C-alpha positions in Angstrom: 71.4 151.4 135.8 71.5 147.4 136.7 68.1 145.4 137.4 67.2 145.0 141.0 65.2 142.1 139.8 66.1 138.8 138.2 63.3 137.4 135.5 63.9 134.2 135.6 62.6 133.6 139.0 59.8 135.8 138.6 59.2 134.0 135.9 59.4 130.3 138.0 57.5 132.1 140.2 54.1 132.6 138.0 54.2 128.9 137.0 54.0 128.0 140.1 50.9 130.2 140.6 49.5 128.6 137.7 50.3 125.2 137.9 50.1 124.9 141.6 47.5 127.3 142.7 45.1 127.3 139.6 45.9 130.9 138.4 45.6 132.2 134.9 48.6 133.8 133.4 46.2 136.3 132.0 45.7 137.4 135.6 49.0 137.2 136.7 51.2 138.2 133.9 50.0 141.9 134.0 50.4 142.7 137.3 54.3 140.8 137.4 55.5 143.1 134.1 54.4 146.4 136.5 57.6 145.0 138.4 59.8 144.7 135.1 61.4 147.3 132.9 59.8 147.5 129.4 62.2 145.9 127.4 62.0 142.6 129.9 57.9 142.7 129.9 58.0 140.6 126.7 60.7 138.2 127.3 58.6 137.5 130.7 55.3 137.1 129.0 57.8 134.6 126.5 59.1 132.6 129.2 56.0 132.0 131.2 53.5 131.2 127.8 56.7 129.0 126.3 56.9 126.8 129.6 53.3 126.5 129.3 53.0 125.5 125.2 56.0 122.6 125.7 54.9 121.6 129.7 55.0 117.7 129.3 58.6 118.3 127.2 59.9 119.8 130.1 59.0 117.6 132.5 60.1 114.3 130.8 63.8 116.4 130.1 63.6 117.0 134.3 62.9 113.8 134.9 66.0 112.4 132.9 68.4 114.6 134.6 67.8 114.5 137.9 67.7 111.3 140.2 64.6 112.6 142.6 62.2 116.2 141.8 62.2 118.7 143.7 58.9 118.6 146.1 57.4 121.0 148.6 58.8 124.2 149.3 61.7 123.5 146.8 58.9 122.9 144.0 59.8 126.7 142.7 63.0 125.4 141.8 61.6 122.9 139.7 60.1 125.4 137.6 62.9 128.0 137.5 65.0 124.8 135.8 62.4 124.5 133.2 62.8 128.3 132.6 66.3 127.3 132.0 65.8 124.8 129.6 63.5 126.5 127.1 65.9 129.3 127.1 68.3 126.9 125.7 66.3 125.3 123.2 63.7 127.5 122.3 65.0 130.9 122.6 67.9 133.4 121.1 69.4 134.3 124.4 73.0 133.1 124.3 73.5 129.7 126.3 75.5 131.4 129.1 73.3 134.3 130.0 70.4 132.2 130.0 72.6 129.9 132.3 73.6 132.7 134.7 70.6 134.2 135.3 68.6 131.3 136.0 71.3 130.0 138.5 71.4 133.7 140.1 67.4 133.5 140.5 68.3 130.8 143.0 69.7 134.3 145.4 67.1 135.9 144.5 64.5 133.1 145.9 66.5 132.8 148.7 68.0 129.4 148.2 71.7 130.2 147.3 72.5 126.7 148.5 70.9 125.4 145.5 73.0 127.1 142.6 75.0 124.6 142.1 72.2 122.0 141.7 70.4 124.3 139.3 73.8 124.8 137.6 74.4 120.9 136.9 71.3 120.0 135.8 71.1 122.8 133.3 75.1 122.2 132.1 74.3 118.4 131.9 71.2 119.2 129.7 73.6 121.3 127.3 76.0 118.7 127.1 72.9 115.6 125.9 70.7 118.5 124.5 70.9 116.9 120.8 70.6 113.2 122.4 67.9 114.0 124.8 65.7 116.3 122.2 65.4 112.9 119.7 64.8 111.0 122.5 61.9 112.9 123.8 60.1 112.8 120.3 59.7 109.1 121.3 58.8 109.2 125.0 56.8 111.9 125.4 53.0 112.9 123.9 54.1 114.9 120.9 51.0 117.0 120.7 51.5 118.6 124.2 48.0 118.1 125.3 46.7 116.4 128.4 45.3 112.9 127.1 41.7 114.0 128.3 41.6 117.5 125.8 42.6 115.7 122.8 40.4 112.6 122.8 37.7 115.2 123.1 39.6 117.3 120.3 39.5 114.0 118.0 36.4 112.9 118.8 34.4 116.1 118.1 37.3 116.4 114.6 38.3 113.0 113.2 39.7 114.8 110.2 41.2 117.7 111.4 42.2 117.5 114.9 46.1 116.9 114.3 46.3 120.4 112.6 44.3 121.9 115.3 46.3 120.5 117.8 49.7 121.9 115.9 48.0 125.5 115.6 47.4 125.2 119.7 50.8 124.4 120.2 52.0 128.1 117.7 52.1 131.5 118.9 49.0 133.0 117.8 49.2 136.1 115.2 48.2 139.7 116.5 44.9 140.7 114.8 43.5 144.7 115.0 40.1 145.9 115.3 40.7 149.4 113.4 38.4 152.2 115.3 35.9 153.3 112.2 35.0 155.8 114.1 38.5 157.8 113.0 39.7 155.8 110.3 38.6 152.9 107.8 40.6 149.7 107.9 42.8 150.8 104.7 43.5 154.4 105.9 45.0 153.0 109.3 46.8 150.4 106.8 48.5 153.2 105.6 49.4 154.5 109.2 50.8 151.4 109.8 53.1 151.4 106.8 54.6 154.9 108.0 55.1 153.0 111.0 57.2 150.4 109.4 54.6 148.3 110.3 54.0 145.4 108.2 50.0 144.5 108.0 47.2 142.7 105.8 43.5 143.3 105.8 41.3 140.5 106.4 38.2 140.9 103.4 35.9 139.0 105.8 35.8 141.2 108.8 35.9 144.9 107.7 37.8 146.4 110.3 40.3 143.6 111.1 44.1 143.9 110.5 46.7 141.3 110.8 50.5 142.3 111.8 52.9 139.9 110.1 55.2 140.6 113.2 53.6 141.2 116.3 54.9 144.2 118.0 54.1 146.3 121.5 50.9 148.2 121.4 52.4 151.2 122.2 53.8 151.7 119.0 50.2 151.4 117.1 49.5 154.7 115.5 46.8 156.7 118.1 46.8 153.4 120.4 46.4 156.0 123.1 43.9 157.7 121.2 41.5 154.9 120.7 42.1 154.5 117.2 42.6 150.8 117.5 41.8 147.8 119.9 43.7 144.7 119.8 41.1 141.6 119.1 41.4 138.3 117.3 39.2 138.7 114.0 37.2 135.6 115.5 36.0 137.7 118.2 35.0 140.2 116.2 32.9 138.2 114.3 30.5 138.7 117.5 29.5 142.3 117.3 29.1 142.1 113.2 26.8 139.4 113.6 25.1 140.9 116.4 24.5 144.1 113.9 23.4 146.7 116.6 22.1 149.9 115.6 21.8 153.2 116.6 19.2 154.3 119.5 18.8 150.7 120.2 19.0 149.1 124.0 21.8 146.5 124.0 22.7 144.1 126.2 26.7 142.9 126.5 26.7 139.6 128.9 29.8 138.3 130.4 31.4 141.6 129.0 34.9 141.4 130.4 37.4 142.6 129.4 35.4 145.1 126.9 36.6 144.2 123.6 32.8 143.3 122.4 31.1 146.1 124.4 33.5 148.6 122.7 33.1 147.2 119.4 29.2 147.3 119.8 29.7 151.2 120.2 32.5 151.6 117.2 29.6 150.2 115.1 26.7 151.8 116.8 27.6 154.4 118.9 24.3 156.1 119.5 22.9 152.7 121.0 22.5 151.7 124.7 24.8 149.5 126.2 24.7 148.2 128.9 27.8 145.6 130.0 27.8 143.0 132.9 29.9 140.9 134.1 30.7 138.6 137.7 34.2 139.3 138.1 34.8 142.9 139.9 38.3 143.0 138.8 38.0 142.3 135.3 35.2 145.0 135.6 37.8 147.4 136.0 39.5 146.3 132.2 35.8 147.3 130.7 35.7 150.7 132.2 39.9 151.3 131.2 38.7 150.0 127.6 35.6 152.1 127.2 37.8 155.4 128.5 40.8 155.1 126.3 38.5 154.7 123.2 36.5 157.6 124.6 32.7 155.4 125.0 30.3 155.6 127.1 28.3 152.3 128.1 26.6 151.7 131.9 28.8 149.1 133.7 27.8 146.8 136.3 28.8 143.9 138.2 26.4 141.0 138.0 26.0 137.2 137.7 24.4 136.1 134.4 21.7 133.8 136.0 20.2 136.4 138.1 19.2 139.0 135.7 16.5 140.6 137.9 19.4 141.8 140.2 20.9 143.9 137.7 18.1 145.0 135.0 15.2 145.3 136.6 12.5 145.3 134.6 14.2 146.4 131.3 14.1 144.5 128.0 16.6 144.6 125.9 16.5 144.6 121.5 19.6 142.9 121.1 21.6 140.9 123.4 25.2 139.6 123.0 25.8 136.4 125.2 29.9 136.0 125.2 29.0 132.6 127.6 32.0 131.5 129.8 33.4 128.5 128.5 36.3 126.3 128.2 38.2 128.3 126.0 39.4 125.9 124.0 39.5 127.8 120.8 41.9 130.2 122.2 44.6 127.3 123.6 47.3 129.4 121.8 46.7 132.7 123.4 46.5 131.0 126.9 48.6 127.9 126.6 48.1 127.6 130.6 44.4 126.1 129.8 45.9 123.2 128.9 46.8 122.4 132.5 44.4 124.7 134.5 41.1 122.6 132.8 40.1 119.1 134.0 37.2 117.0 132.0 34.9 117.4 134.7 34.4 121.1 134.2 33.1 120.7 130.4 29.8 119.2 132.3 29.9 122.0 134.5 30.2 125.0 132.1 27.4 123.5 129.6 25.0 123.7 133.0 26.0 127.1 133.4 25.8 128.3 129.9 22.5 126.8 130.1 21.4 128.2 132.8 22.4 131.8 131.9 20.7 131.1 128.3 17.7 130.4 130.3 17.6 133.5 132.1 18.3 135.7 130.2 16.0 134.8 127.4 12.9 136.9 128.8 15.0 139.9 128.8 15.0 140.2 124.7 12.1 142.3 123.4 9.9 140.2 120.6 11.8 140.4 117.2 15.1 140.7 119.3 18.4 139.3 118.5 20.3 137.2 121.0 24.0 136.0 119.7 25.2 133.2 121.9 28.9 133.0 121.7 31.9 131.5 123.1 35.7 130.9 122.4 35.4 126.8 122.8 35.7 124.3 120.0 33.8 121.5 121.9 30.4 120.7 120.4 28.6 120.2 123.8 29.5 124.2 124.6 28.2 125.2 120.9 26.0 123.4 118.6 24.6 120.9 121.3 23.8 123.6 123.6 21.7 125.7 121.2 20.1 122.7 119.7 18.9 121.7 122.8 18.1 125.7 123.7 15.6 125.9 120.4 14.3 122.4 121.0 13.0 123.7 124.9 12.1 127.3 123.5 9.6 127.2 120.4 9.7 130.9 120.1 13.4 130.9 119.2 14.4 130.6 115.9 17.9 130.5 114.3 18.8 133.3 112.1 21.5 132.9 109.1 23.3 130.5 111.3 23.6 127.3 110.7 21.0 124.5 110.4 18.4 122.8 113.0 20.5 119.9 112.8 23.9 121.4 112.6 23.2 124.9 114.6 25.4 128.0 115.0 29.0 128.4 113.1 31.8 127.0 114.3 35.3 128.3 113.7 38.6 126.4 114.3 41.8 127.8 114.9 43.9 128.7 112.1 48.0 129.1 111.8 47.6 132.7 110.8 43.4 132.9 110.8 41.3 133.3 113.6 40.9 131.4 117.1 38.3 129.3 117.5 35.1 130.4 118.3 31.1 129.8 117.8 28.3 132.0 117.1 25.2 130.9 116.9 22.2 133.9 116.3 19.0 133.9 117.7 15.3 135.7 116.7 12.7 136.2 119.0 9.5 135.3 117.3 
């Protein structure tokens, strides 16, 4: 049966929603994937994420090929052309198929009269591809990051910024977290081999395995039964550092989509966990993840700055605060972050993080543990944030994570390693 949709026009719509309306791909893509066949789900993701990864390059090509840009209601066709060029350079889709499907996207978008224009631009690119690619390397920011972000990374990491930026522009590795309530990591590795899925274990994280080639979740042994979760190895460090114990009262704050909530319960299945997030839509994901893994937590929608609204007088043995952040450590997973974030966002996020830390600290019991984590690589959100907190709170001490001069553990993204992440573990005296 022939598909009744055009995948390229769907991708162009998604890109329009990101670049012109400020929405994130992680919100848009799952919904759009419901409209396409299983075999097209991965391609839709590849087209959207790929365009975001190399956006400045694609913009430059179009500027060379068109006398004047498409604007207003025709802007979506600018993005449709981007999708076409991306396929010609970065995918193995035969050129004739990529061209035909992209041109037909104009019909799907109710502007069949633009087919000739789109066809002409893409064929011209085909003819000049080698020359344009060579010229692009001299004319555009080869790092494919906005200037403000590049400058912040260079300032924070004068020796290693180039490696960070290169890693950001690559496709991410696929990490699994093996549910130790069902199998050890070694046992699950055997199950993967039997399913002809190659993977490697990570000795620094007891539940982590990296797939040598990413695959759909539905082919992973026991995924529906909760044997395994998709989670980057750096993110797995949060619950490990929290070190939850059975019988304890634990708060997972800013919990969505639930990867860390479920990890806490895999480590300490008899702990009492309260998971809080401000986003009602994302809270649904927490409940879905708990259900798939057959684990139980109390899940509520709430603002981290206003714990009196959802915690009453309860105090917690341990708190995991995965704070709202710039997400600059996970750009390879979410390349649209480069174009959604603004320089001024960082100062606002630092204030928000500080407000949540201040609000939640009184809810930690004496001798309790708080782990502050972000998926950022910027010092303002991380070591400087914790340094400032320690200066204000004499009852807070740093526990085995860094020094007072340089508090916390900062991980930077690595090609086959984990994402960029920061953790600091604080104890209440």
